[in-house]
C-alpha positions, 0 to 999 in steps of 0.5 A: 104773617109768613114764617120762613127758617132754615137754610137750603142748598139748591141749584139754579138751572141753564135758564136761571131758574131755582126751585122754592124748596118745598117747606118755604113753598108751603109756608107762602101764605095762600093770600099771596097765591104764586107771586113773589116779589124779588129785589136786590138785597142791602148784601150781595143777595136776592130777597123774596116776599110773599106779595102780602109782606111786599105790600107792607114795606111797599107801602112804608117807603112808597109813602115817604115824601117825594119832595125829600132828596134822601127819601127820593133816593131811597125809594129809587133804590129801594124799587130798582129792579124788583120784580114780581114773579110767579111760581110755576106748578114745581115751585120754580121761578125765573131770576132776571139775568141782572139780578143773577149778576148782581148776587153772583149767582152761578150753578149753586145757591143757598136759599136762607129763611129770614122769618117774612122774607127768604134770601138767596146767596151765592154760597161763597158770598153767604159764608163771608157774611155769617159770624165765624166767631160764636163769642161775637154772635153771643155779643150780638144776641145779648146786645138785641135780644136779652131782656 
């Protein structure tokens, strides 16, 4: 299983490429090689999965019955625009233009390790989704993490 953590400030170049931080790149499972899958997040961000992790999710979503309208809607929206990309020797990859627009990425980006996946955010959008009140953060932690 992959283990990604921490936040990193990164830059996109003029062609829409981003370099994965060295700690993220070194945490990619060898079984995935240099291939990662990029998809639109549920929030306005991009989600990166090592191929090994993506295959687990792919199996769940693809395994839903095509005869159920709700399942088809989920599949259509989940798989929409997913792209398999390859990291170059510098740990850099090209983000598809439609995904750059979706996540409102410009020159600056925040790359966030999320356990089995990585998120790429516009810094201003990312800040909007963070909890500002530490007591609310504490309440969530108690609700979902306390024994």
